C-alpha positions as CSV (number, residue, x, y, z in Angstrom):
1,M,-3.1,9.3,-19.3
2,A,-3.9,8.8,-15.7
3,R,-1.4,9.7,-13.0
4,L,-0.9,8.5,-9.4
5,K,-0.2,10.9,-6.6
6,V,1.9,9.0,-4.0
7,T,2.4,10.4,-0.5
8,Q,4.7,8.8,2.2
9,T,2.8,8.6,5.4
10,R,4.9,6.3,7.6
11,S,8.6,5.9,8.4
12,T,10.9,3.2,6.9
13,I,12.7,2.7,10.2
14,G,12.5,-1.0,11.1
15,G,11.3,-1.9,7.6
16,K,12.8,-4.3,5.2
17,R,15.5,-3.3,2.8
18,N,13.5,-3.9,-0.3
19,Q,10.7,-1.6,1.0
20,R,13.3,1.2,1.7
21,E,14.7,0.8,-1.7
22,T,11.3,0.8,-3.3
23,L,10.4,4.1,-1.6
24,R,13.7,5.6,-2.8
25,S,13.1,4.5,-6.4
26,L,9.7,6.1,-6.2
27,G,11.4,9.3,-5.2
28,L,10.2,9.4,-1.6
29,K,12.8,10.4,1.1
30,R,10.8,11.4,4.2
31,I,7.4,11.5,5.7
32,G,5.2,14.0,3.8
33,D,7.0,13.7,0.5
34,V,4.7,13.6,-2.5
35,V,5.4,12.4,-6.0
36,V,3.2,12.2,-9.1
37,K,4.0,9.2,-11.4
38,E,2.3,7.9,-14.5
39,D,-0.2,5.1,-13.8
40,R,1.7,2.1,-15.1
41,P,1.8,-1.5,-13.9
42,E,5.4,-1.1,-12.7
43,I,4.5,1.9,-10.5
44,R,1.4,0.1,-9.3
45,G,3.5,-2.8,-8.2
46,M,6.0,-0.6,-6.3
47,V,3.1,1.2,-4.6
48,D,1.6,-2.2,-3.7
49,T,4.9,-3.3,-2.1
50,V,4.9,-0.4,0.3
51,R,1.1,0.1,0.6
52,H,1.4,0.2,4.4
53,L,3.8,3.2,4.2
54,V,2.1,5.3,1.6
55,T,-1.2,6.6,0.4
56,S,-2.0,6.9,-3.3
57,E,-4.7,8.5,-5.3
58,E,-5.4,9.0,-9.0
59,V,-5.1,12.5,-10.4
60,E,-5.5,14.0,-13.8
């Protein structure tokens, strides 16, 4: 199964509440944090919500 590597690249300061909560639910707390999640539609939707704050790439 494919996996997504998600890295937080920008701050949540000044962002909307739902974007801050989405980052927390992904497991990202600060700039530079990296998490690896399963590539599922729910995770893709969360990454899409905060696409301007994170970078994502597929890994094996």
